[in-house]
N, C-alpha and C positions, 0 to 999 in steps of 0.2 A: 285634795284631800289628803290628809295624813294617814298613813298606814303602816303596819308592820306585818311582814309575811315571811315564812319560812321557805327557804330554797331547798328543793329535793334534789340530792346528789344523784348522779348517774354514773356507772362504772362501765369498764370494758374489760373483759376476761384477759386481754392481751397486756392490761396495764394493772397488775396487782398492787394494791396499796396506794392507788391513785383515785381520788374522787373529783368529779366535774360538777360544779354547781352553775346551771345556766342563769345568767342574770338579766339577760334581755328578752325574756318571754320563752315561749315554746321553740325549741330548736328546729330549724328547717335549712336543709341543705341549700348551699348558693345565697343564702340571706345573711347579711352581717350579724355576727354574734359576739357577746361578751361573755366569758364564762370565768368563773373562779376556779383554779385548779389547786388541789392540796395533794402533796406528795408526802407519805409518811416518812419519819426519821430514817435516814440512810437508805431510802427507796430511790427508785429512778424511773424516769420516762425514758425508755430505750429509743435510739436512733429511729426516726420515722419522717414521713414526709407527707404533705397534703397537696391537693390540687389547687389550693388557694393560699395567699399570703397569710403569715400569722406573726403578730406582734405580742410579746409577752412582757408585762410590767411586774417586777418582783415586789410583793407587798409583806412577806413575813419569811422568817427563817433564812437560810442561806444555802448555797450549792454551787455546782459547777456545770457550765455548758458542755455538751456532748455534741460533736459536729464533725463534719468531714473537712472543714476549712480552718482559717486562722483563728476563729472564736474558740475551738475547742480547748477545754481545760480552763476557760475564763471563769473566775469566782464571781458570783453574783449574791447580792443581798438587797434588802429594800431600797427601792429608788432606781435600781438598774432597769434599762429596757434592752430587750433582745428581739431582733427582727429577723425574720427569713422570709424570703421570696417563695412562692410555690415551687414544689417538687425539690426543695433544698433539705436535705436531711438534717435533723436536729432532736435534741433531747436534753435531759437534765438528771443529775445526780445529786440528791439531797444531801445536806449536812446532817449533823446530830439533832438539830431542832426541827428538821423536816423544811419544806419550801412550800410556799404558796405564791402563786401568781395570777394576774388577770390575763387571759389571752384574748385578744381582739382579733377577730379572723373572719373570713368571707363565708363562714357558714361550713363547719367540719361535722356537725352532727345533724342527721335529719329527723323528721317527725317520727319515725319508726325506730329511732335509736341506733341506726346504722351510721358508721363513722367513716368520713373520708381519711383514711389512715393507711398508709403503705409502710409496713414494718416487717421486717424479718422475712420478706418475700411473699407476705399474705396481704393481697389487695382487700381492701374494705373490711380489714379485721373487726369483727363485732357485729 
């Protein structure tokens, strides 16, 4: 049956200027999720890691990958795929138009709004 529905964004105080829109139903830790991530112009997603793998497909805007490996500084725009195994630090710095990507992951947000996010020495920030 056809439908149109509005996705409600969730935020994390550790990620100002970043909105996450769950696309695959209510978030549940450890269950595969697809989320749309929007980063404001010139904003960033600081280096962080998860206990699950994460694949990001860039869909709008542009920016640069932040990491501790050879992908650091790589410019990305629509059509690029970025993948990190669990526990690998990664992040993004958005360009002038902002950056939007779909994250396909193993469940980084749980049903209580807690995040599987290791960033700046703060486990489970949010």
